[in-house]
C-alpha positions in Angstrom: 147.2 119.7 24.8 146.2 116.1 24.9 142.7 114.8 25.4 142.1 111.5 27.1 138.8 109.6 27.2 138.5 106.3 29.1 136.0 103.5 28.5 135.4 99.9 29.3 134.7 100.0 33.0 131.9 98.1 34.6 130.8 95.6 37.3 132.2 92.1 37.2 132.4 89.1 39.4 135.6 88.0 41.0 137.8 86.1 38.6 136.4 87.9 35.6 138.1 90.0 33.0 137.8 93.5 31.6 139.5 95.7 28.9 139.8 99.3 29.6 140.6 101.7 26.8 141.8 105.3 26.6 141.5 107.3 23.4 144.1 109.9 23.2 143.9 112.8 20.7 145.5 116.1 20.2 149.0 117.5 19.6 152.0 115.3 19.8 150.3 112.0 20.7 153.1 110.1 18.9 155.5 111.2 21.6 153.5 110.2 24.7 154.4 108.1 27.7 151.1 106.8 29.1 149.9 105.0 32.1 146.9 103.7 34.1 146.2 104.7 37.6 143.5 103.8 40.1 141.9 105.3 43.1 139.6 103.6 45.6 137.4 105.6 47.9 139.5 107.1 50.7 142.8 106.0 49.2 145.5 107.7 47.2 145.7 107.5 43.4 148.3 104.8 42.6 149.9 103.7 39.3 149.2 100.2 38.1 150.8 100.1 34.6 152.7 102.4 32.3 154.4 102.3 28.9 157.0 104.6 27.3 157.4 105.7 23.7 159.8 102.8 23.1 157.2 100.2 24.3 158.8 99.5 27.6 156.3 98.5 30.3 156.2 98.9 34.0 153.7 97.3 36.4 152.9 97.6 40.0 153.8 94.5 42.0 150.2 94.0 43.0 149.0 93.6 39.4 152.0 91.9 37.8 150.8 88.9 35.8 147.2 90.0 35.8 147.3 93.4 34.1 148.6 94.0 30.6 149.1 97.5 29.1 149.2 97.9 25.3 148.8 100.4 22.5 146.6 99.1 19.7 146.5 101.9 17.3 148.9 104.6 16.4 148.5 107.4 13.9 149.0 111.1 13.7 145.5 111.9 15.1 144.6 109.2 17.6 146.2 106.7 19.9 144.4 104.1 21.9 145.9 102.8 25.2 144.4 99.6 26.6 144.6 97.8 29.9 143.6 94.1 30.0 142.7 93.0 33.4 142.3 89.3 34.3 141.4 87.4 37.4 139.7 90.4 38.9 139.6 90.7 42.7 137.4 92.9 44.9 140.6 94.7 45.8 140.8 95.9 42.2 137.6 98.0 42.7 138.4 101.6 42.0 138.1 104.5 39.5 140.7 103.9 36.8 142.4 106.9 35.2 144.4 107.2 32.0 147.4 109.6 32.1 149.8 110.9 29.5 153.1 112.9 29.4 154.8 114.1 26.3 158.4 113.1 25.8 159.2 116.5 24.3 161.4 118.3 25.2 162.6 116.7 28.5 161.8 113.0 27.9 159.5 110.8 29.8 159.4 107.2 31.2 157.0 104.4 32.0 156.5 105.8 35.5 154.0 104.7 38.1 154.2 108.1 39.8 151.2 110.4 39.3 153.4 113.5 39.5 155.2 112.4 36.3 152.0 112.9 34.2 150.3 116.1 33.3 147.3 115.0 31.2 144.5 113.0 32.8 141.2 111.5 31.7 138.0 111.6 33.7 138.2 108.0 34.8 136.1 104.8 34.4 134.7 102.8 37.3 135.6 99.2 37.9 133.6 97.3 40.5 134.4 93.7 41.4 131.8 92.0 43.6 129.9 88.8 43.8 
């Protein structure tokens, strides 16, 4: 079982920047595909960025060029997934969730589909307003 804890959300003005982080711990974290999803009130949860175990990245068209997904620490006990968000827009206001899927035994990919992940964090709120 993998535990995911997000941090870094907050309230920012349009055009600002944020870094969201997700601390992953538990069994098999070196074999994880991971992603960031967001859900605004009354809307479906959608994928914004994902990364596979080989470092390949995938971004939603709506965030391409503004969002950057990365992993900044890797060891046997903990992995940190980050999402750097630049030039924030009010349309980016949402709860942001970290998700993970182990690559063992069937493999995984940098998917933007929520059904491709089976471990979820509790979310961190991002609010963009002037």
